[in-house]
C-alpha positions in Angstrom: 31.3 52.8 -9.2 28.1 54.5 -10.4 26.7 51.1 -11.2 27.4 49.9 -7.6 25.6 52.9 -6.1 22.5 52.3 -8.3 22.4 48.7 -7.0 22.9 49.9 -3.5 20.0 52.3 -3.7 17.8 49.6 -5.1 18.7 47.3 -2.2 18.0 50.0 0.4 14.7 50.8 -1.3 13.8 47.1 -1.1 14.7 47.1 2.6 12.3 50.0 3.3 9.4 48.8 1.1 9.6 45.1 1.0 9.9 42.8 -2.1 7.4 43.1 -4.9 5.9 39.7 -4.3 4.4 41.0 -1.0 6.1 38.5 1.3 7.3 41.4 3.4 10.2 42.0 5.7 11.3 39.2 8.0 11.5 40.6 11.5 14.0 38.9 13.8 15.8 39.5 17.1 19.1 38.5 18.6 19.3 38.4 22.4 21.7 41.2 23.5 22.0 45.0 23.3 21.6 47.1 20.2 25.0 48.6 20.4 26.5 45.1 20.3 25.3 44.7 16.7 27.9 47.3 15.6 30.9 46.0 17.6 34.2 46.3 15.6 37.4 44.3 16.0 37.8 40.6 16.5 36.0 40.1 19.8 32.5 40.0 18.6 29.2 39.3 20.5 26.7 37.0 18.6 24.8 39.9 17.1 27.9 41.5 15.7 29.0 38.1 14.3 25.7 37.8 12.4 26.0 41.3 11.0 29.6 40.9 10.1 29.0 37.6 8.3 26.1 39.1 6.4 27.9 42.3 5.2 31.7 41.5 5.2 32.3 38.0 3.9 35.6 36.4 3.8 37.0 33.7 1.4 34.4 31.2 2.5 31.2 31.3 4.6 28.8 28.9 6.4 25.4 27.9 5.3 22.4 27.3 7.6 23.6 23.7 8.4 27.1 25.0 9.3 28.7 23.7 6.1 31.3 25.6 4.2 30.2 27.4 1.1 31.8 29.8 -1.4 32.0 33.6 -0.6 34.8 35.8 -2.1 36.3 32.5 -3.3 34.1 30.8 -5.8 36.0 27.5 -5.6 39.1 25.9 -4.1 41.3 22.9 -4.1 43.3 21.2 -1.3 46.6 19.6 -2.1 46.9 15.9 -1.4 49.2 16.5 1.6 46.6 18.8 3.1 49.2 21.6 3.5 48.0 24.0 0.8 44.6 25.5 0.1 44.3 27.3 -3.3 41.3 29.6 -3.8 40.0 31.1 -7.0 38.3 34.5 -6.3 35.0 35.3 -7.9 34.9 37.9 -10.7 33.3 40.9 -8.9 34.0 44.3 -7.4 34.4 45.9 -4.0 31.6 48.4 -3.0 33.8 51.3 -4.4 33.8 49.7 -7.8 37.4 48.4 -7.8 37.9 44.7 -8.8 38.5 42.2 -6.1 42.1 41.0 -6.7 44.2 38.3 -5.1 46.9 40.7 -4.0 44.4 42.8 -2.1 42.7 39.9 -0.5 46.1 38.5 0.6 46.9 41.8 2.2 43.5 42.2 3.9 43.6 38.6 5.2 47.1 39.2 6.6 45.9 42.3 8.4 42.8 40.7 9.9 44.8 37.7 11.1 47.4 40.0 12.7 44.5 41.6 14.6 43.6 38.3 16.2 46.9 38.0 18.1 46.3 37.7 21.8 42.9 35.9 21.3 42.0 32.3 21.2 41.1 32.8 17.5 44.7 33.9 16.9 45.9 30.7 18.5 43.6 28.7 16.2 45.1 30.5 13.2 48.6 29.6 14.2 48.6 26.8 11.5 48.9 29.4 8.8 52.5 29.5 7.5 52.1 31.7 4.4 49.6 33.6 2.3 50.6 34.3 -1.3 49.1 35.2 -4.7 49.5 32.9 -7.6 47.6 34.9 -10.3 45.4 37.9 -10.3 42.4 35.9 -9.0 44.1 33.0 -7.3 45.5 33.0 -3.7 47.2 30.2 -1.8 47.3 29.6 1.9 50.0 27.2 3.1 49.8 25.5 6.5 52.5 24.2 8.9 50.6 20.9 9.0 47.4 19.4 7.7 44.2 20.7 9.3 41.0 19.0 8.1 38.8 21.7 9.6 40.7 24.7 8.2 38.0 25.9 5.9 35.5 26.0 8.8 38.0 28.1 10.7 38.4 30.4 7.7 34.6 30.9 7.6 34.5 32.6 11.0 32.7 36.0 10.9 35.8 37.7 12.4 37.7 36.9 9.3 35.5 38.9 7.0 37.3 41.3 4.8 36.8 45.1 4.5 38.1 47.6 2.0 37.7 51.3 2.6 35.2 50.7 5.4 32.9 48.3 3.5 32.6 44.6 2.9 31.6 42.8 -0.3 28.2 41.5 1.0 26.3 39.4 0.4 24.0 41.9 2.1 24.0 45.7 2.6 23.1 47.3 5.9 21.2 50.4 6.8 20.6 51.7 10.3 17.0 52.7 11.1 17.6 54.8 14.2 13.9 55.8 14.4 12.7 52.2 14.6 15.8 50.9 16.4 16.5 48.2 13.9 19.2 47.2 11.4 17.8 46.7 7.9 19.6 44.2 5.7 19.0 43.4 2.1 20.6 41.0 -0.3 22.8 42.5 -3.0 21.9 41.8 -6.6 23.3 38.5 -7.9 25.8 40.3 -10.2 27.2 42.1 -7.2 27.8 38.7 -5.6 29.7 37.3 -8.5 26.7 35.5 -10.0 24.8 35.8 -13.3 22.3 38.7 -13.4 18.6 37.7 -12.9 15.7 39.9 -13.8 13.4 38.6 -11.1 15.9 38.4 -8.2 14.0 40.8 -6.0 10.9 38.6 -6.2 13.0 35.8 -4.7 14.4 37.8 -1.9 13.1 39.6 1.1 14.7 42.2 3.4 15.4 41.6 7.1 14.8 43.8 10.0 17.1 42.9 12.9 17.1 44.2 16.4 18.9 43.2 19.6 16.7 42.8 22.7 16.9 41.6 26.3 15.7 38.0 26.5 12.4 38.9 28.2 11.5 41.4 25.5 12.6 39.1 22.7 10.4 36.2 24.0 7.5 38.6 24.4 8.0 40.0 20.9 7.9 36.5 19.5 4.8 35.5 21.5 3.1 38.7 20.3 4.0 38.1 16.6 6.3 41.1 16.4 9.3 38.9 15.4 9.3 35.5 13.7 12.8 34.5 14.8 14.7 34.9 18.1 18.4 33.8 18.2 21.2 33.8 20.7 19.6 32.1 23.7 21.9 30.5 26.3 21.6 28.3 29.3 21.1 31.3 31.7 17.9 32.3 29.9 16.6 28.9 28.6 13.7 28.7 31.2 12.3 31.9 29.8 11.9 30.3 26.4 9.3 28.0 27.8 7.1 30.8 29.1 4.0 31.7 27.2 1.8 30.0 24.5 4.7 28.5 22.5 4.2 25.3 20.5 6.4 22.4 21.1 8.3 22.8 17.8 9.0 26.5 18.3 12.1 26.1 20.5 15.1 24.9 18.5 18.2 23.8 20.4 21.5 23.6 18.6 23.4 20.3 19.0 26.3 22.6 20.1 30.0 21.7 20.4 32.1 23.6 22.8 32.8 24.3 26.5 30.4 24.8 29.4 32.0 24.7 32.9 33.9 26.6 35.5 37.3 28.1 35.0 39.4 28.1 38.2 40.6 31.6 38.7 43.2 31.2 41.5 45.2 28.7 43.5 44.4 30.0 47.0 43.1 28.2 50.1 40.7 25.4 49.2 41.7 25.6 45.5 45.5 25.5 46.2 45.7 21.7 45.6 44.7 20.1 42.3 43.3 17.2 44.2 40.7 19.4 45.9 39.9 21.1 42.7 39.3 17.6 41.3 37.1 16.9 44.3 34.7 19.6 43.1 34.4 18.0 39.7 34.0 14.5 41.2 31.0 15.6 43.2 28.8 16.7 40.3 26.1 14.5 38.9 26.3 16.0 35.4 23.4 14.1 33.9 21.0 15.7 36.5 22.2 19.3 36.0 19.7 20.1 33.2 16.7 18.1 34.5 15.1 21.1 36.0 15.3 22.8 32.6 13.4 20.1 30.7 16.2 20.2 28.3 16.5 16.9 26.4 19.5 15.7 24.5 22.1 17.8 26.4 25.5 16.2 26.3 27.3 16.2 29.7 31.1 15.7 29.9 33.7 15.3 32.6 36.5 16.1 30.2 37.8 19.3 28.7 38.1 17.6 25.2 35.2 15.2 24.5 36.6 11.8 23.5 34.6 12.1 20.3 36.9 14.9 19.2 39.6 12.3 18.5 39.6 9.9 15.6 39.9 7.1 18.2 38.8 8.0 21.7 41.9 7.9 24.0 39.9 7.7 27.2 36.4 6.5 28.3 33.3 8.7 28.0 33.3 9.3 31.7 36.4 10.3 33.7 35.4 8.2 36.7 34.1 5.2 34.9 33.5 2.4 37.3 32.9 4.6 40.4 29.4 5.3 41.6 28.3 8.8 42.4 28.3 7.9 46.1 31.9 6.6 45.9 33.0 9.7 44.1 31.4 12.0 46.7 32.8 10.1 49.6 36.3 10.4 48.2 35.8 14.1 47.5 34.4 14.7 51.0 37.5 13.2 52.6 39.7 15.6 50.7 37.6 18.6 51.8 37.5 17.4 55.4 41.3 17.0 55.5 41.7 20.6 54.4 39.3 21.8 57.0 41.1 19.9 59.7 44.4 21.3 58.6 43.0 24.8 58.8 41.4 24.8 62.2 37.9 23.9 61.0 37.8 26.8 58.5 34.7 26.8 56.3 35.2 25.5 52.8 33.6 28.3 50.9 33.7 29.1 47.1 32.9 32.4 45.4 31.2 31.5 42.2 30.3 33.8 39.2 27.5 33.0 36.7 25.6 35.3 34.3 22.3 36.6 35.5 19.2 34.6 34.6 16.8 31.9 35.8 18.9 29.2 34.1 21.9 30.2 36.1 19.8 30.2 39.3 18.8 26.6 38.5 22.3 25.5 37.6 23.8 27.0 40.8 21.1 25.4 42.9 22.1 22.0 41.6 25.8 22.7 42.0 25.4 24.0 45.5 23.5 20.9 46.4 26.2 18.7 45.0 29.1 20.6 46.6 27.1 20.8 49.9 27.3 16.9 49.9 31.1 17.1 50.2 31.1 20.0 52.7 31.6 23.0 50.4 29.5 26.2 50.7 28.8 28.3 47.6 28.5 32.1 47.6 27.4 33.7 44.3 29.3 36.9 43.3 29.6 39.0 40.2 32.3 38.5 37.6 33.8 41.8 38.7 34.1 40.6 42.3 37.2 38.3 42.0 35.4 35.0 42.0 37.1 31.7 42.7 35.2 30.0 39.8 33.7 31.6 36.7 31.2 29.9 34.4 32.6 29.7 30.9 30.2 29.1 28.0 31.9 29.0 24.6 31.0 27.6 21.2 33.7 25.7 19.3 34.8 27.2 16.0 35.9 23.7 14.7 35.9 20.2 16.2 39.6 19.5 16.7 41.0 18.9 20.2 43.3 21.9 19.6 40.3 24.3 19.8 39.4 23.1 23.3 43.1 23.2 24.5 43.6 26.7 23.0 40.9 28.1 25.3 43.2 27.6 28.3 46.4 28.9 26.8 48.4 30.9 29.4 48.7 33.9 27.0 44.9 34.5 27.4 45.2 35.1 31.1 41.8 33.6 31.6 42.3 31.5 34.7 44.7 28.7 35.7 46.7 27.2 32.8 49.5 24.9 32.0 52.6 26.0 30.1 53.5 22.3 29.6 50.2 21.7 27.8 50.7 24.9 25.8 54.1 23.6 24.6 52.6 20.3 23.5 49.9 22.1 21.5 52.6 24.2 19.9 54.5 21.0 18.9 51.3 19.6 17.3 51.2 22.5 14.8 54.0 21.0 12.7 53.0 17.3 12.9 52.1 16.0 9.4 51.0 12.6 10.5 47.5 12.7 11.9 48.0 9.8 14.4 51.1 11.4 15.8 49.4 14.8 16.0 46.5 13.3 18.0 48.8 11.5 20.4 50.5 14.9 21.1 47.2 16.6 21.6 45.9 13.7 23.8 49.1 14.1 26.0 48.4 17.9 26.2 44.9 17.2 27.3 46.1 14.7 30.0 48.5 17.4 31.3 45.8 20.0 31.4 43.3 17.7 33.2 46.0 16.8 35.8 46.4 20.5 36.5 42.6 20.8 37.2 42.3 24.2 35.6 38.6 23.7 34.6 35.5 21.9 35.9 33.7 20.7 32.8 30.0 20.3 32.8 29.2 19.5 29.2 28.2 21.1 25.9 27.1 24.7 25.6 23.3 25.4 25.3 22.1 27.6 22.4 18.5 28.0 21.6 16.2 29.9 19.2 12.5 30.6 18.8 11.5 29.9 15.2 8.2 30.5 13.6 7.1 27.6 11.3 6.9 30.0 8.3 10.7 30.9 8.6 12.9 29.4 5.8 16.7 29.4 5.8 17.2 28.6 9.5 18.6 25.3 10.7 20.0 24.2 14.1 23.7 23.2 13.8 26.7 22.3 15.9 28.4 25.7 15.6 25.5 27.9 16.8 26.1 30.3 14.0 23.0 31.1 11.9 23.7 33.2 8.8 21.3 36.0 7.9 21.7 35.9 4.2 19.9 32.5 3.7 16.9 34.0 5.6 16.6 36.6 2.9 16.3 33.9 0.2 13.3 31.8 1.3 12.5 30.5 -2.2 16.0 29.9 -3.6 
């Protein structure tokens, strides 16, 4: 234990003073509020995800490209049937000095998985059938059926393990209340289960992380106060283009996930799925982001993108073969029929979006599209019982099941389909991949027919990155680990 605290003191000293090679502290910001960096539990904002992944690693982690790398587990094997994952733990200690053992990791993993119940992450983890120890340093996780993306799911920051209030790194955290920053420094290699290195401090640099509102974060970047800003979304993307920023400074993740409107009730205009579909039909998705100057954005008229299946079970566009004018004409007829049946009542929707100039642009385009079919839009807050809510969520893994889980009735997050939920449940035990995909495609068909969601396309995630920053890489998952940023020369 004494050895650990000597190492800890060395790390914190490094955070305060900077590494010996003079490269200095890397200052970075995440868009959000400072208190969010310390959020506990399993419902984490982006800042807390980054801090959790840096200080409380799980069995595996993600590298800058979003690929799975060792963490508490130094290596693993997957059985031929894809039903069993066997992990060998690294030979290292918890912060208190006790050795990391398989039995303790098993118990901690069971506990954190239990805490995810009632969340979409808990639904994602429903494939886990059993967690057991095999030897003092070997743990096995058995699944109900094969899941090729299981390791990526296991690498989520929410599944980091904590003993006696502390994680096993790879970084140590210190709050600098006076400066309003979180200081993070890499633990020595031997505390991370690696061979000791005499010059490790020369190859590492401390990080100073703060959470800022987007306007302040962009200004801090432009002024040179920070070298990296992360956590940008569609609602604030126009702000990233303000100021003397070079063309290569803005990096947009090729994100996978959901961006669209959840239908919150089945009242009035929204009572009939055909009219809910009319709203989706009227949108020219490819034009939505043109005012942003956002190239490469992937629009979608489906909840699950066809590319999520091994073989696409439906065309890229839901209304393939229909022109926009034909779609809008059909949608307008449905809206007009409702007005006529309701004594000419106005077709009006209360719509909630996050605050920001990007949301303003998005709503302007949607109001124009829905105005073409006779629907008025009123913007309201999320707390004011909207008819439609903008949902913007990054995928944790690329399976159709992730997309379907976001609409599970147990989440009480808008309209849902119990029939679709049951089909997803049945897919959990399918061992044949083709059969599993057929069941999930059927669940998607049922969910689309229920018209519970108006898809727009992929989420938007952006960062501002100085050319001198190493260890950052845009990736489909929108998660950017902090530890590699502390290792610019490794």
